[in-house]
TIRO-2110 file (N, C-alpha, C; in Angstrom, 1 decimal):
// TIRO-2110
77.8, 92.3, 3.8, N, 1, A
77.5, 91.0, 4.5, CA, 1, A
76.1, 90.6, 4.0, C, 1, A
76.0, 89.4, 3.7, N, 2, A
74.7, 88.8, 3.3, CA, 2, A
73.9, 88.4, 4.6, C, 2, A
72.7, 87.8, 4.4, N, 3, A
72.0, 87.4, 5.5, CA, 3, A
72.8, 86.4, 6.4, C, 3, A
72.7, 86.5, 7.7, N, 4, A
73.4, 85.7, 8.6, CA, 4, A
72.6, 84.5, 9.0, C, 4, A
73.3, 83.3, 9.0, N, 5, A
72.7, 82.0, 9.3, CA, 5, A
73.5, 81.3, 10.4, C, 5, A
72.8, 80.5, 11.1, N, 6, A
73.4, 79.6, 12.1, CA, 6, A
74.4, 78.7, 11.4, C, 6, A
75.5, 78.4, 12.1, N, 7, A
76.5, 77.5, 11.7, CA, 7, A
77.4, 78.1, 10.6, C, 7, A
77.2, 79.3, 10.3, N, 8, A
78.0, 80.0, 9.3, CA, 8, A
79.2, 80.6, 10.0, C, 8, A
80.3, 80.7, 9.2, N, 9, A
81.5, 81.3, 9.7, CA, 9, A
81.6, 82.7, 9.1, C, 9, A
81.9, 83.7, 9.9, N, 10, A
82.0, 85.1, 9.4, CA, 10, A
83.3, 85.7, 9.9, C, 10, A
83.8, 86.7, 9.2, N, 11, A
85.0, 87.4, 9.7, CA, 11, A
84.7, 88.8, 10.1, C, 11, A
85.1, 89.2, 11.3, N, 12, A
84.8, 90.5, 11.8, CA, 12, A
86.2, 91.2, 12.1, C, 12, A
86.3, 92.5, 11.9, N, 13, A
87.5, 93.2, 12.3, CA, 13, A
87.3, 93.9, 13.6, C, 13, A
88.3, 93.9, 14.5, N, 14, A
88.2, 94.6, 15.8, CA, 14, A
88.6, 96.1, 15.6, C, 14, A
88.6, 96.8, 16.7, N, 15, A
88.9, 98.3, 16.6, CA, 15, A
90.3, 98.5, 16.0, C, 15, A
91.2, 97.6, 16.1, N, 16, A
92.6, 97.8, 15.6, CA, 16, A
92.7, 97.3, 14.1, C, 16, A
91.6, 96.8, 13.6, N, 17, A
91.7, 96.3, 12.2, CA, 17, A
92.1, 94.8, 12.1, C, 17, A
92.3, 94.2, 13.2, N, 18, A
92.7, 92.8, 13.2, CA, 18, A
91.4, 91.9, 12.9, C, 18, A
91.5, 91.0, 12.0, N, 19, A
90.4, 90.2, 11.6, CA, 19, A
90.3, 88.9, 12.5, C, 19, A
89.1, 88.6, 12.9, N, 20, A
88.8, 87.4, 13.7, CA, 20, A
87.7, 86.6, 13.1, C, 20, A
87.8, 85.3, 13.1, N, 21, A
86.8, 84.4, 12.5, CA, 21, A
85.8, 83.9, 13.6, C, 21, A
84.5, 84.0, 13.4, N, 22, A
83.5, 83.6, 14.3, CA, 22, A
82.6, 82.7, 13.7, C, 22, A
82.0, 81.8, 14.5, N, 23, A
81.0, 80.9, 14.1, CA, 23, A
79.7, 81.4, 14.7, C, 23, A
78.6, 81.5, 13.8, N, 24, A
77.3, 81.9, 14.3, CA, 24, A
76.7, 80.7, 15.0, C, 24, A
76.6, 80.8, 16.3, N, 25, A
76.0, 79.7, 17.1, CA, 25, A
74.5, 79.7, 17.0, C, 25, A
73.9, 80.9, 17.1, N, 26, A
72.4, 80.9, 17.2, CA, 26, A
72.0, 82.3, 16.7, C, 26, A
70.8, 82.3, 16.1, N, 27, A
70.1, 83.5, 15.7, CA, 27, A
68.9, 83.6, 16.6, C, 27, A
68.7, 84.7, 17.3, N, 28, A
67.6, 84.8, 18.2, CA, 28, A
66.7, 86.0, 17.8, C, 28, A
65.4, 85.8, 17.8, N, 29, A
64.5, 86.9, 17.6, CA, 29, A
63.8, 87.2, 18.9, C, 29, A
63.9, 88.5, 19.3, N, 30, A
63.4, 88.8, 20.7, CA, 30, A
62.9, 90.3, 20.6, C, 30, A
61.6, 90.4, 20.9, N, 31, A
60.9, 91.7, 21.0, CA, 31, A
61.1, 92.5, 19.7, C, 31, A
61.0, 91.9, 18.6, N, 32, A
61.1, 92.5, 17.3, CA, 32, A
62.5, 92.8, 16.7, C, 32, A
63.5, 92.3, 17.4, N, 33, A
64.9, 92.5, 17.0, CA, 33, A
65.5, 91.2, 16.8, C, 33, A
66.6, 91.1, 16.0, N, 34, A
67.3, 89.9, 15.8, CA, 34, A
68.7, 90.0, 16.3, C, 34, A
69.2, 89.0, 16.9, N, 35, A
70.5, 88.9, 17.6, CA, 35, A
71.3, 87.7, 17.1, C, 35, A
72.6, 87.9, 17.0, N, 36, A
73.4, 86.8, 16.6, CA, 36, A
74.3, 86.4, 17.8, C, 36, A
74.4, 85.2, 18.1, N, 37, A
75.3, 84.7, 19.2, CA, 37, A
76.5, 84.1, 18.4, C, 37, A
77.7, 84.6, 18.7, N, 38, A
78.9, 84.2, 18.0, CA, 38, A
79.9, 83.7, 18.9, C, 38, A
80.8, 82.8, 18.4, N, 39, A
81.9, 82.3, 19.2, CA, 39, A
83.1, 82.4, 18.3, C, 39, A
84.2, 83.0, 18.8, N, 40, A
85.4, 83.1, 18.0, CA, 40, A
85.9, 81.6, 17.7, C, 40, A
86.4, 81.4, 16.6, N, 41, A
86.8, 80.0, 16.1, CA, 41, A
87.7, 79.3, 17.1, C, 41, A
88.7, 80.1, 17.6, N, 42, A
89.6, 79.4, 18.5, CA, 42, A
89.3, 79.5, 20.0, C, 42, A
88.1, 80.0, 20.3, N, 43, A
87.6, 80.1, 21.7, CA, 43, A
86.8, 78.8, 22.1, C, 43, A
86.9, 78.4, 23.3, N, 44, A
86.2, 77.2, 23.8, CA, 44, A
84.8, 77.5, 24.2, C, 44, A
84.6, 78.5, 25.1, N, 45, A
83.3, 78.7, 25.7, CA, 45, A
82.7, 80.1, 25.5, C, 45, A
83.5, 81.2, 25.5, N, 46, A
83.0, 82.5, 25.6, CA, 46, A
82.3, 82.9, 24.3, C, 46, A
81.1, 83.5, 24.4, N, 47, A
80.3, 83.9, 23.3, CA, 47, A
80.1, 85.4, 23.3, C, 47, A
79.8, 85.9, 22.1, N, 48, A
79.6, 87.3, 21.9, CA, 48, A
78.2, 87.5, 21.3, C, 48, A
77.4, 88.4, 21.9, N, 49, A
76.1, 88.6, 21.4, CA, 49, A
76.0, 90.0, 20.7, C, 49, A
75.6, 90.0, 19.4, N, 50, A
75.5, 91.3, 18.7, CA, 50, A
74.1, 91.4, 18.1, C, 50, A
73.6, 92.6, 17.9, N, 51, A
72.3, 92.9, 17.3, CA, 51, A
72.5, 92.9, 15.8, C, 51, A
71.6, 92.2, 15.0, N, 52, A
71.6, 92.2, 13.6, CA, 52, A
70.8, 93.3, 13.1, C, 52, A
71.3, 94.2, 12.3, N, 53, A
70.6, 95.3, 11.7, CA, 53, A
70.5, 95.1, 10.2, C, 53, A
69.4, 95.6, 9.6, N, 54, A
69.2, 95.5, 8.2, CA, 54, A
69.5, 96.8, 7.4, C, 54, A
69.9, 96.6, 6.1, N, 55, A
70.1, 97.7, 5.3, CA, 55, A
68.7, 98.1, 4.6, C, 55, A
68.7, 99.1, 3.7, N, 56, A
67.5, 99.6, 3.1, CA, 56, A
66.8, 98.6, 2.3, C, 56, A
67.5, 97.5, 1.8, N, 57, A
66.9, 96.5, 1.0, CA, 57, A
66.4, 95.3, 1.9, C, 57, A
66.6, 95.4, 3.2, N, 58, A
66.1, 94.4, 4.1, CA, 58, A
67.1, 93.2, 4.3, C, 58, A
68.4, 93.4, 3.8, N, 59, A
69.4, 92.4, 4.0, CA, 59, A
70.1, 92.6, 5.4, C, 59, A
70.4, 91.5, 6.1, N, 60, A
71.2, 91.6, 7.3, CA, 60, A
72.6, 92.0, 6.9, C, 60, A
73.0, 93.2, 7.3, N, 61, A
74.3, 93.7, 6.8, CA, 61, A
75.2, 94.2, 7.9, C, 61, A
74.7, 94.5, 9.1, N, 62, A
75.5, 95.1, 10.1, CA, 62, A
75.3, 94.3, 11.4, C, 62, A
76.4, 94.0, 12.1, N, 63, A
76.3, 93.5, 13.5, CA, 63, A
76.7, 94.6, 14.4, C, 63, A
75.8, 95.0, 15.3, N, 64, A
76.1, 96.1, 16.2, CA, 64, A
76.2, 95.7, 17.6, C, 64, A
77.1, 96.3, 18.4, N, 65, A
77.2, 96.0, 19.8, CA, 65, A
75.9, 96.5, 20.5, C, 65, A
75.6, 95.8, 21.6, N, 66, A
74.4, 96.2, 22.4, CA, 66, A
74.9, 97.0, 23.5, C, 66, A
74.6, 98.3, 23.5, N, 67, A
75.1, 99.3, 24.5, CA, 67, A
74.2, 99.3, 25.7, C, 67, A
72.9, 99.0, 25.5, N, 68, A
72.0, 99.0, 26.6, CA, 68, A
72.1, 97.8, 27.5, C, 68, A
72.4, 97.9, 28.8, N, 69, A
72.6, 96.8, 29.6, CA, 69, A
71.3, 95.9, 29.8, C, 69, A
70.2, 96.6, 29.9, N, 70, A
68.9, 95.9, 30.0, CA, 70, A
68.6, 95.0, 28.8, C, 70, A
68.8, 95.6, 27.6, N, 71, A
68.6, 94.8, 26.3, CA, 71, A
69.6, 93.6, 26.3, C, 71, A
70.8, 93.9, 26.6, N, 72, A
71.8, 92.8, 26.6, CA, 72, A
71.4, 91.7, 27.6, C, 72, A
71.0, 92.0, 28.8, N, 73, A
70.6, 91.0, 29.8, CA, 73, A
69.4, 90.2, 29.3, C, 73, A
68.5, 90.8, 28.6, N, 74, A
67.3, 90.1, 28.1, CA, 74, A
67.7, 89.1, 27.1, C, 74, A
68.6, 89.5, 26.2, N, 75, A
69.1, 88.6, 25.1, CA, 75, A
69.9, 87.4, 25.7, C, 75, A
70.8, 87.7, 26.7, N, 76, A
71.6, 86.7, 27.3, CA, 76, A
70.8, 85.7, 28.1, C, 76, A
69.8, 86.2, 28.7, N, 77, A
68.9, 85.3, 29.5, CA, 77, A
68.1, 84.4, 28.5, C, 77, A
67.6, 85.0, 27.4, N, 78, A
66.9, 84.2, 26.4, CA, 78, A
67.8, 83.1, 25.9, C, 78, A
69.0, 83.4, 25.6, N, 79, A
70.0, 82.4, 25.1, CA, 79, A
70.3, 81.4, 26.1, C, 79, A
70.5, 81.8, 27.4, N, 80, A
70.8, 80.8, 28.4, CA, 80, A
69.6, 79.9, 28.6, C, 80, A
68.4, 80.4, 28.6, N, 81, A
67.1, 79.6, 28.7, CA, 81, A
67.0, 78.6, 27.6, C, 81, A
67.3, 79.0, 26.4, N, 82, A
67.3, 78.1, 25.2, CA, 82, A
68.3, 77.0, 25.3, C, 82, A
69.5, 77.3, 25.8, N, 83, A
70.5, 76.3, 26.0, CA, 83, A
70.1, 75.3, 27.0, C, 83, A
69.6, 75.8, 28.1, N, 84, A
69.1, 75.0, 29.2, CA, 84, A
68.1, 74.0, 28.7, C, 84, A
67.1, 74.5, 28.0, N, 85, A
66.1, 73.6, 27.4, CA, 85, A
66.6, 72.6, 26.5, C, 85, A
67.6, 73.0, 25.6, N, 86, A
68.2, 72.0, 24.7, CA, 86, A
68.9, 70.9, 25.4, C, 86, A
69.5, 71.2, 26.5, N, 87, A
70.2, 70.2, 27.3, CA, 87, A
69.3, 69.4, 28.1, C, 87, A
68.0, 69.6, 28.0, N, 88, A
67.0, 68.7, 28.8, CA, 88, A
66.9, 69.2, 30.2, C, 88, A
67.2, 70.4, 30.5, N, 89, A
67.1, 70.9, 31.8, CA, 89, A
65.7, 71.1, 32.3, C, 89, A
65.5, 71.3, 33.5, N, 90, A
64.2, 71.5, 34.2, CA, 90, A
64.3, 72.5, 35.3, C, 90, A
63.3, 73.2, 35.5, N, 91, A
63.3, 74.2, 36.6, CA, 91, A
63.0, 73.5, 37.9, C, 91, A
62.6, 72.3, 37.9, N, 92, A
62.2, 71.6, 39.1, CA, 92, A
63.4, 71.1, 39.9, C, 92, A
63.4, 71.2, 41.2, N, 93, A
64.5, 70.7, 42.0, CA, 93, A
64.5, 69.2, 42.0, C, 93, A
65.6, 68.6, 42.1, N, 94, A
65.7, 67.2, 42.1, CA, 94, A
65.9, 66.7, 43.5, C, 94, A
END
């Protein structure tokens, strides 16, 4: 896999070997790590967050699941905050 970019479509295989096409919605850098937010092509809203890991040459080659609940929550919160800000949201009560 080459470097991952936003708006790119990639194909991933599940545990059964079935291939699924995903769109890369967002690339997030958080606490020295990179994460990809993906949405399956035929899904409307549900997103998948994976950690991007590099090979020995520094290329983004592996998308890894996030097993640590605390790490996942931090990334999900950062993504939610970014979406909220993009939509013109405010923390102030109306």
